[in-house]
MIDOSE-1310 file (N, C-alpha, C; in nm, 2 decimals, decimal comma, always signed):
residues 119
xxxx	-16,00/-14,98/+8,57/-15,84/-14,96/+8,51/-15,86/-15,14/+8,42; -15,80/-15,12/+8,29/-15,82/-15,20/+8,19/-15,75/-15,34/+8,20; -15,76/-15,44/+8,18/-15,62/-15,53/+8,22/-15,50/-15,54/+8,12; -15,51/-15,43/+8,01/-15,39/-15,46/+7,99/-15,32/-15,31/+8,05
xxxx	-15,37/-15,25/+8,11/-15,29/-15,16/+8,18/-15,22/-15,18/+8,28; -15,31/-15,25/+8,38/-15,27/-15,37/+8,45/-15,12/-15,37/+8,42; -15,11/-15,50/+8,36/-15,04/-15,58/+8,32/-14,95/-15,53/+8,23; -14,92/-15,43/+8,21/-14,80/-15,31/+8,14/-14,76/-15,28/+8,30
xxxx	-14,83/-15,16/+8,37/-14,71/-15,15/+8,50/-14,71/-15,20/+8,60; -14,77/-15,36/+8,62/-14,69/-15,43/+8,72/-14,54/-15,48/+8,67; -14,54/-15,53/+8,47/-14,42/-15,54/+8,41/-14,36/-15,39/+8,41; -14,35/-15,30/+8,42/-14,26/-15,20/+8,42/-14,23/-15,14/+8,50
xxxx	-14,33/-15,15/+8,64/-14,27/-15,05/+8,77/-14,23/-15,14/+8,84; -14,27/-15,35/+8,88/-14,26/-15,38/+8,96/-14,17/-15,51/+8,93; -14,21/-15,62/+8,85/-14,10/-15,69/+8,84/-14,18/-15,69/+8,65; -14,04/-15,69/+8,59/-14,11/-15,79/+8,47/-14,15/-15,94/+8,42
xxxx	-14,28/-16,03/+8,41/-14,34/-16,10/+8,43/-14,43/-16,09/+8,55; -14,49/-16,01/+8,60/-14,56/-16,04/+8,76/-14,69/-15,97/+8,65; -14,68/-15,92/+8,56/-14,82/-15,86/+8,45/-14,87/-16,01/+8,44; -14,79/-16,09/+8,31/-14,88/-16,20/+8,28/-14,89/-16,33/+8,41
xxxx	-14,81/-16,26/+8,51/-14,90/-16,38/+8,63/-15,04/-16,33/+8,66; -15,02/-16,19/+8,72/-15,13/-16,13/+8,73/-15,25/-16,16/+8,66; -15,28/-16,15/+8,48/-15,31/-16,18/+8,41/-15,40/-16,26/+8,36; -15,37/-16,38/+8,42/-15,33/-16,58/+8,42/-15,25/-16,59/+8,33
xxxx	-15,19/-16,51/+8,26/-15,08/-16,66/+8,19/-14,92/-16,63/+8,30; -15,04/-16,75/+8,36/-14,89/-16,80/+8,43/-14,77/-16,82/+8,40; -14,75/-16,98/+8,30/-14,65/-16,99/+8,23/-14,56/-16,85/+8,16; -14,54/-16,86/+8,08/-14,51/-16,71/+8,08/-14,41/-16,61/+8,14
xxxx	-14,56/-16,57/+8,26/-14,51/-16,50/+8,33/-14,41/-16,51/+8,46; -14,41/-16,67/+8,52/-14,30/-16,72/+8,57/-14,17/-16,70/+8,45; -14,17/-16,74/+8,30/-14,05/-16,78/+8,24/-13,96/-16,58/+8,24; -14,06/-16,54/+8,25/-14,00/-16,36/+8,27/-13,85/-16,38/+8,41
xxxx	-14,00/-16,41/+8,47/-13,94/-16,35/+8,60/-13,82/-16,44/+8,63; -13,83/-16,55/+8,62/-13,65/-16,66/+8,64/-13,56/-16,60/+8,59; -13,61/-16,55/+8,40/-13,53/-16,51/+8,28/-13,44/-16,36/+8,40; -13,50/-16,28/+8,44/-13,52/-16,14/+8,48/-13,39/-16,19/+8,66
xxxx	-13,50/-16,24/+8,67/-13,38/-16,29/+8,81/-13,24/-16,33/+8,82; -13,24/-16,45/+8,67/-13,11/-16,53/+8,66/-13,05/-16,44/+8,62; -13,05/-16,35/+8,48/-12,97/-16,22/+8,45/-12,92/-16,15/+8,56; -13,03/-16,07/+8,65/-12,97/-15,97/+8,77/-12,93/-16,01/+8,87
xxxx	-12,89/-16,19/+8,89/-12,84/-16,25/+8,97/-12,69/-16,26/+8,91; -12,67/-16,30/+8,80/-12,54/-16,29/+8,76/-12,51/-16,19/+8,69; -12,55/-16,09/+8,62/-12,49/-15,92/+8,67/-12,38/-15,89/+8,80; -12,50/-15,88/+8,92/-12,47/-15,84/+9,06/-12,32/-15,97/+9,07
xxxx	-12,37/-16,06/+9,08/-12,19/-16,19/+9,08/-12,05/-16,11/+9,04; -12,08/-16,07/+8,85/-11,98/-16,08/+8,83/-11,95/-15,89/+8,84; -12,05/-15,79/+8,85/-11,99/-15,67/+8,89/-11,89/-15,65/+9,05; -11,99/-15,74/+9,13/-11,88/-15,79/+9,26/-11,76/-15,85/+9,21
xxxx	-11,79/-15,95/+9,20/-11,61/-15,98/+9,18/-11,52/-15,88/+9,13; -11,58/-15,76/+9,02/-11,50/-15,73/+8,99/-11,39/-15,63/+9,07; -11,56/-15,55/+9,17/-11,48/-15,51/+9,22/-11,42/-15,48/+9,34; -11,44/-15,67/+9,39/-11,39/-15,72/+9,49/-11,22/-15,77/+9,41
xxxx	-11,20/-15,74/+9,24/-11,05/-15,81/+9,23/-10,98/-15,69/+9,21; -11,04/-15,55/+9,19/-11,00/-15,39/+9,24/-11,02/-15,35/+9,31; -11,02/-15,42/+9,48/-11,01/-15,34/+9,58/-10,92/-15,41/+9,66; -10,93/-15,51/+9,60/-10,83/-15,63/+9,69/-10,72/-15,57/+9,62
xxxx	-10,68/-15,54/+9,46/-10,56/-15,47/+9,45/-10,54/-15,40/+9,46; -10,57/-15,29/+9,54/-10,53/-15,11/+9,56/-10,53/-15,16/+9,73; -10,55/-15,29/+9,78/-10,51/-15,24/+9,89/-10,36/-15,36/+9,92; -10,34/-15,40/+9,83/-10,17/-15,42/+9,83/-10,14/-15,35/+9,77
xxxx	-10,16/-15,28/+9,70/-10,03/-15,17/+9,66/-10,06/-15,06/+9,80; -10,17/-15,00/+9,84/-10,20/-14,90/+9,92/-10,05/-14,95/+10,04; -10,08/-15,10/+10,10/-9,97/-15,12/+10,18/-9,85/-15,06/+10,09; -9,76/-15,03/+10,00/-9,64/-14,95/+10,01/-9,66/-14,82/+10,00
xxxx	-9,77/-14,77/+10,07/-9,75/-14,57/+10,07/-9,90/-14,57/+10,00; -9,88/-14,47/+10,00/-10,08/-14,33/+9,91/-10,00/-14,42/+9,80; -10,13/-14,39/+9,72/-10,19/-14,44/+9,54/-10,14/-14,35/+9,55; -10,05/-14,34/+9,37/-10,11/-14,18/+9,28/-10,19/-14,23/+9,16
xxxx	-10,27/-14,11/+9,15/-10,35/-14,14/+9,03/-10,29/-14,27/+8,93; -10,14/-14,19/+8,89/-10,13/-14,33/+8,75/-10,15/-14,44/+8,80; -10,12/-14,46/+8,89/-10,12/-14,68/+8,98/-10,26/-14,65/+9,00; -10,33/-14,56/+8,99/-10,49/-14,62/+9,02/-10,52/-14,70/+8,87
xxxx	-10,48/-14,56/+8,80/-10,54/-14,62/+8,60/-10,55/-14,71/+8,57; -10,40/-14,72/+8,62/-10,34/-14,87/+8,56/-10,38/-15,00/+8,61; -10,46/-15,00/+8,76/-10,52/-15,08/+8,81/-10,68/-15,08/+8,75; -10,67/-15,02/+8,75/-10,83/-15,01/+8,64/-10,84/-15,07/+8,52
xxxx	-10,77/-15,03/+8,47/-10,73/-15,09/+8,32/-10,66/-15,25/+8,33; -10,57/-15,27/+8,42/-10,52/-15,41/+8,41/-10,66/-15,52/+8,47; -10,77/-15,39/+8,52/-10,89/-15,49/+8,60/-10,99/-15,52/+8,47; -11,01/-15,45/+8,38/-11,08/-15,45/+8,23/-11,03/-15,55/+8,16
xxxx	-11,11/-15,67/+8,17/-11,01/-15,79/+8,07/-11,17/-15,78/+7,97; -11,26/-15,71/+7,94/-11,36/-15,70/+7,90/-11,53/-15,72/+7,95; -11,62/-15,62/+7,91/-11,70/-15,62/+7,96/-11,86/-15,71/+7,88; -11,71/-15,74/+7,78/-11,88/-15,88/+7,76/-11,95/-15,93/+7,79
xxxx	-11,97/-15,98/+7,87/-12,10/-16,07/+7,95/-12,13/-15,99/+8,06; -12,13/-15,83/+8,15/-12,21/-15,77/+8,09/-12,29/-15,73/+8,03; -12,21/-15,68/+7,96/-12,30/-15,59/+7,83/-12,43/-15,69/+7,77; -12,38/-15,77/+7,78/-12,44/-15,91/+7,70/-12,58/-15,93/+7,82
xxxx	-12,55/-15,87/+7,94/-12,61/-15,99/+8,04/-12,75/-15,86/+8,05; -12,69/-15,67/+8,02/-12,76/-15,54/+8,03/-12,84/-15,60/+7,89; -12,78/-15,62/+7,81/-12,90/-15,62/+7,66/-13,00/-15,68/+7,68; -12,99/-15,85/+7,72/-13,11/-15,94/+7,74/-13,18/-15,98/+7,88
xxxx	-13,13/-15,80/+8,00/-13,25/-15,80/+8,09/-13,33/-15,72/+8,00; -13,25/-15,55/+7,92/-13,38/-15,49/+7,82/-13,45/-15,60/+7,79; -13,41/-15,65/+7,70/-13,49/-15,70/+7,55/-13,62/-15,79/+7,64; -13,56/-15,94/+7,78/-13,69/-15,92/+7,86/-13,75/-15,83/+7,94
xxxx	-13,74/-15,72/+7,94/-13,80/-15,62/+8,05/-13,92/-15,59/+7,90; -13,88/-15,57/+7,78/-13,96/-15,53/+7,68/-14,00/-15,63/+7,58; -13,99/-15,66/+7,58/-14,09/-15,85/+7,55/-14,14/-15,83/+7,71; -14,18/-15,86/+7,81/-14,27/-15,85/+7,89/-14,36/-15,76/+7,89
xxxx	-14,31/-15,65/+7,87/-14,42/-15,55/+7,83/-14,51/-15,57/+7,74; -14,44/-15,58/+7,62/-14,54/-15,61/+7,53/-14,65/-15,72/+7,53; -14,60/-15,84/+7,58/-14,65/-15,98/+7,63/-14,78/-15,94/+7,68; -14,77/-15,84/+7,85/-14,91/-15,79/+7,91/-14,96/-15,70/+7,83
xxxx	-14,95/-15,66/+7,81/-15,05/-15,53/+7,72/-15,08/-15,64/+7,62; -15,02/-15,76/+7,56/-15,13/-15,82/+7,44/-15,18/-15,92/+7,46; -15,13/-15,96/+7,59/-15,25/-16,05/+7,67/-15,34/-16,00/+7,77; -15,34/-15,85/+7,79/-15,43/-15,75/+7,85/-15,56/-15,75/+7,75
xxxx	-15,50/-15,71/+7,67/-15,58/-15,69/+7,54/-15,68/-15,80/+7,49; -15,62/-15,87/+7,50/-15,66/-16,01/+7,44/-15,81/-16,02/+7,55; -15,75/-16,00/+7,67/-15,87/-16,04/+7,81/-15,97/-15,87/+7,82; -15,92/-15,81/+7,76/-16,00/-15,70/+7,75/-16,11/-15,74/+7,64
xxxx	-16,11/-15,82/+7,55/-16,20/-15,79/+7,44/-16,22/-15,88/+7,47; -16,24/-16,07/+7,53/-16,29/-16,13/+7,58/-16,30/-16,13/+7,68; -16,29/-16,11/+7,83/-16,26/-16,18/+7,94/-16,38/-16,31/+8,01; -16,45/-16,36/+7,93/-16,46/-16,46/+7,98/-16,35/-16,57/+7,94
xxx	-16,27/-16,52/+7,84/-16,14/-16,66/+7,84/-16,02/-16,67/+7,93; -16,03/-16,57/+8,01/-15,97/-16,57/+8,15/-15,95/-16,68/+8,24; -15,80/-16,77/+8,21/-15,85/-16,87/+8,37/-15,67/-16,90/+8,40
């Protein structure tokens, strides 16, 4: 299997940046891995925080009796104070993933042309 194929498959299916590390571009691989990890952790934190807030509000309202559909809809609207950070995080994650795939492919192509330059 060609080096570019291995790098792309690792970056696509395992983790962005892993293809670069395997192909010898350690600094760019660690950069992609670090950025991806930071974005994923930030997204999980933000979404978990939203979920906790919503569930807490639901627990408070359910203490007064059964929740009606209108109450749930209002609660969800009240918890929606903008998804701007989450949307930006998802876009950044997508851009990082695509850039990692392209970089792994180009690094692999370079190694396919000149296998001696691998270090």
